[in-house]
C-alpha positions in Angstrom: 249.8 11.5 95.4 248.9 14.1 98.0 246.8 13.0 100.9 244.9 16.0 102.1 242.8 15.9 105.3 242.8 19.5 106.5 243.3 21.9 103.6 240.7 23.2 101.3 237.9 22.5 103.7 238.6 18.8 103.9 238.7 17.3 107.4 236.6 15.1 109.7 236.4 11.4 110.7 236.0 8.3 108.6 232.6 7.4 107.3 230.6 5.1 109.5 230.6 1.3 108.6 227.9 -0.3 106.5 224.6 -0.9 108.3 224.4 -4.7 108.7 220.9 -5.0 110.3 219.3 -6.5 107.3 216.4 -6.9 106.9 215.0 -4.2 109.2 213.4 -5.5 112.4 209.8 -6.5 111.9 209.9 -6.4 108.1 210.1 -9.2 105.6 212.8 -9.7 103.1 212.3 -8.2 99.7 209.9 -10.2 97.6 208.4 -9.2 94.3 209.5 -6.1 92.3 207.6 -2.9 92.7 207.8 0.8 91.9 209.9 3.3 93.8 208.2 4.4 96.9 207.6 8.1 97.9 211.2 9.4 98.7 209.8 11.6 101.4 208.5 8.6 103.4 210.5 5.6 102.0 213.8 4.1 103.1 216.1 2.5 100.6 219.1 0.1 100.7 221.6 -1.2 98.3 221.7 -4.9 98.9 224.7 -6.9 97.7 224.3 -10.6 96.7 227.2 -11.6 99.0 227.7 -8.7 101.3 225.8 -6.4 103.8 223.1 -4.0 102.9 224.0 -0.3 102.7 221.5 2.5 103.3 221.0 4.8 100.4 220.6 8.5 101.3 217.8 9.2 98.8 216.5 12.2 100.7 219.9 13.8 100.6 220.1 13.4 96.8 216.8 15.2 96.4 218.0 18.2 98.5 220.7 20.9 97.9 224.4 19.9 97.7 225.6 19.0 101.2 228.7 20.6 102.7 230.8 17.4 102.0 230.6 17.9 98.3 230.8 21.7 98.2 234.7 21.7 97.9 234.4 19.3 94.9 231.8 21.4 93.2 234.0 24.5 93.7 236.8 22.8 91.8 234.7 22.4 88.7 235.6 25.6 86.8 235.1 24.4 83.2 232.5 22.3 81.3 231.4 19.4 83.6 229.6 16.2 82.9 227.8 14.6 85.9 227.7 10.9 85.3 224.8 9.2 87.1 223.4 12.7 88.0 220.3 11.4 89.8 217.9 14.3 90.7 220.6 16.8 89.6 221.6 18.6 92.8 225.2 19.0 91.6 224.5 19.7 88.0 221.9 22.3 88.9 224.4 24.0 91.3 227.0 24.2 88.6 224.5 25.5 86.0 223.5 28.3 88.4 227.1 29.3 88.6 227.3 29.6 84.8 229.4 26.4 84.3 228.5 24.5 81.2 227.1 21.3 82.7 225.4 18.1 81.4 223.8 15.5 83.7 223.6 12.0 82.4 221.4 9.3 83.9 219.7 6.1 82.6 216.6 7.0 84.7 214.0 9.1 82.8 212.6 10.3 86.2 216.1 11.5 87.3 216.5 13.4 84.0 213.2 15.1 84.4 214.1 16.1 87.9 217.4 17.5 86.8 215.9 19.5 84.0 213.2 20.8 86.4 216.1 22.2 88.5 217.4 24.2 85.5 220.2 22.0 84.4 220.7 20.2 81.0 220.3 16.4 81.3 220.3 13.5 78.9 218.8 10.0 79.4 221.5 7.7 78.2 223.8 4.9 79.2 227.1 6.5 80.0 228.9 4.0 77.8 226.8 5.1 74.8 227.9 8.0 72.7 227.7 11.3 74.5 228.0 15.0 73.5 231.4 16.7 73.4 233.4 13.5 73.9 237.1 14.4 74.5 236.3 18.0 75.4 235.0 18.0 79.0 237.1 19.7 81.6 235.6 17.7 84.5 233.6 14.5 85.1 231.8 13.7 88.3 231.3 10.2 89.8 229.8 11.1 93.2 227.6 9.1 95.6 229.2 5.8 94.8 228.9 6.1 91.0 232.3 4.7 90.5 230.4 1.4 90.9 228.3 1.9 87.8 228.5 -1.2 85.6 230.4 -3.2 88.1 233.8 -2.6 86.4 235.6 0.5 87.7 238.5 0.1 85.3 236.2 0.2 82.3 234.3 3.1 83.7 237.4 5.2 84.4 238.7 4.4 80.9 235.4 5.7 79.6 235.8 8.9 81.7 239.2 9.4 80.3 237.8 9.3 76.8 235.2 12.0 77.7 237.8 14.4 79.1 240.1 16.9 77.3 243.8 16.5 78.0 244.5 17.6 81.6 240.8 17.2 82.5 239.9 15.8 85.8 237.5 13.1 87.3 236.2 13.7 90.8 235.1 10.3 92.2 233.8 9.4 95.6 235.4 6.4 97.3 234.6 4.1 100.2 236.6 4.5 103.5 239.9 2.8 104.0 239.6 -0.9 104.6 236.7 -1.4 102.1 239.0 -2.8 99.4 237.4 -3.6 96.1 234.0 -5.4 95.8 232.4 -6.3 92.4 229.2 -8.3 92.0 225.4 -8.2 91.7 223.3 -5.9 93.8 219.7 -4.7 93.9 217.8 -1.8 95.5 215.3 -2.6 98.2 212.8 0.1 99.3 210.1 0.4 102.0 206.9 2.1 101.2 204.2 3.7 103.3 202.8 0.2 104.0 206.3 -0.7 105.5 206.6 -3.6 103.2 209.8 -4.2 101.2 210.1 -4.0 97.5 213.0 -5.4 95.6 214.3 -4.0 92.3 216.0 -5.9 89.5 219.6 -7.0 90.0 222.4 -5.1 88.3 226.2 -5.2 88.4 227.9 -2.9 90.9 231.2 -2.2 92.5 232.6 -0.5 95.7 236.1 1.0 95.6 237.9 1.7 98.9 240.5 4.4 99.1 243.3 1.9 99.1 242.1 0.4 95.8 241.9 3.6 93.7 245.5 3.2 92.4 244.7 -0.3 91.3 241.5 0.5 89.4 243.1 3.6 87.8 246.1 1.8 86.3 245.8 1.5 82.6 242.9 3.9 82.3 244.7 7.0 81.0 244.1 8.6 84.4 246.4 9.2 87.4 245.5 9.9 91.0 246.7 13.4 92.0 244.9 13.9 95.3 242.9 12.1 97.9 240.4 14.3 99.8 238.5 13.6 103.0 235.5 15.8 104.0 233.0 15.3 106.7 233.5 11.6 106.9 233.5 11.0 103.1 236.4 10.3 100.7 237.0 11.6 97.2 239.8 11.3 94.7 240.9 13.7 91.9 242.1 11.9 88.8 243.8 13.7 85.9 243.8 12.6 82.3 247.4 11.9 81.2 
């Protein structure tokens, strides 16, 4: 495994630690469920059942691809499936480059936003049947999406089934020292009224850099490179 911290545009310090000031000063803890607040004015956190709350960069997801992910996008030279595509900033960028791209997300709103940006997108659970299984050149699990479903091993095994032989998964990881966390989480959001809204609980995982070899074992993938860019960590995994 090649650890790269300066080549290919990858450098910079470690990501900052999780924000532990939960709940925000002067605000009550999440109570009843509510709709998602206006992303231009809202703040969002991923709240673990037995761990700190982590801020979610929702505004970033609705913008253009940030410099930290540009080297990852540049490596996607063939058909690419973006798993948990969200508003579609990565899928749209690849589509504009002429790369065959499909965004997949369980959120209908996310799929609509991705399509509005000019990229193909499908509303579906990523463990359900998907187009062109076994023929994708690349799969993306960015913005913490290796946590989808709360079982990184099962998720990476699913990614391997989507890829052609020699295909690659690009996944974002947590900084060294995070380890492996699996459990229940929910999203909490503030609205214009500054109250907190709590979403439904779901299973999630966080995978630190030091745990990627562990969760990759037995999935049909192998780690070929670890990449650090602007305080964020990524791994390239290749289908055996």
